[in-house]
C-alpha positions as CSV (number, residue, x, y, z in Angstrom):
1,X,0.0,0.0,0.0
2,X,2.9,2.4,0.7
3,X,4.1,1.9,-2.9
4,X,1.1,3.9,-4.0
5,X,2.6,7.0,-2.4
6,X,5.4,6.6,-4.9
7,X,3.6,5.3,-8.0
8,X,0.8,7.9,-8.1
9,X,3.1,11.0,-8.1
10,X,5.4,9.3,-10.5
11,X,2.6,8.6,-12.9
12,X,1.3,12.1,-12.7
13,X,4.8,13.4,-13.5
14,X,5.0,11.1,-16.5
15,X,1.6,12.3,-17.6
16,X,2.7,15.9,-17.3
17,X,5.8,15.2,-19.4
18,X,3.7,13.5,-22.1
19,X,1.2,16.4,-22.2
20,X,4.1,18.9,-22.3
21,X,5.8,16.9,-25.2
22,X,2.5,16.9,-27.1
23,X,1.9,20.6,-26.8
24,X,5.6,21.3,-27.7
25,X,5.2,19.2,-30.9
26,X,2.0,21.0,-31.9
27,X,3.6,24.4,-31.2
28,X,6.7,23.5,-33.3
29,X,4.6,22.3,-36.3
30,X,5.5,18.7,-36.0
31,X,2.0,17.6,-37.1
32,X,1.6,19.9,-40.1
33,X,2.1,17.5,-43.0
34,X,2.1,13.8,-42.1
35,X,1.6,12.4,-45.6
36,X,3.7,14.7,-47.7
37,X,7.1,13.2,-47.0
38,X,5.8,9.7,-47.6
39,X,4.5,10.7,-51.0
40,X,7.4,12.9,-51.9
41,X,9.9,10.0,-51.5
42,X,8.2,8.2,-54.4
43,X,8.9,10.9,-57.0
44,X,12.2,10.4,-58.7
45,X,12.5,13.9,-60.2
46,X,14.7,15.6,-57.6
47,X,16.5,18.4,-59.4
48,X,19.2,18.4,-56.7
49,X,20.5,15.0,-57.8
50,X,21.5,16.4,-61.2
51,X,24.6,18.3,-62.2
52,X,24.1,21.9,-63.4
53,X,24.7,20.8,-67.0
54,X,22.0,18.1,-66.7
55,X,19.6,20.6,-65.3
56,X,20.1,22.9,-68.2
57,X,19.7,20.1,-70.6
58,X,16.4,19.0,-68.9
59,X,15.1,22.6,-69.0
60,X,15.9,22.9,-72.6
61,X,14.3,19.6,-73.4
62,X,11.1,20.8,-71.6
63,X,11.0,24.0,-73.6
64,X,11.4,22.4,-77.0
65,X,8.1,21.0,-78.3
66,X,8.2,17.5,-79.5
67,X,7.1,16.7,-83.1
68,X,4.3,14.3,-83.2
69,X,4.3,12.1,-86.3
70,X,1.0,11.9,-88.2
71,X,-0.8,8.6,-88.2
72,X,-0.5,7.7,-91.9
73,X,3.0,8.9,-92.9
74,X,4.7,5.5,-92.8
75,X,5.9,4.3,-96.2
76,X,5.1,0.6,-95.5
77,X,1.4,1.2,-95.1
78,X,-1.0,0.9,-98.0
79,X,-2.8,4.0,-99.1
80,X,-6.5,4.2,-98.0
81,X,-9.0,3.1,-100.6
């Protein structure tokens, strides 16, 4: 029975520490975006992984429009009737 005199204050101190840690985490924006980092790791297009030359090449490739071939321009196809 005398152990309760030790365990009850100890449990209240631990509860106070847990409540303080929770409010500290909320105050310091630890719970702002829980899913963003999990989704962001799946994308492979991190510009920081490329050298400056590779970045320039990728930007130039994005700016240049790609030519789309027309459907019936192949020489091995028969002309339509």
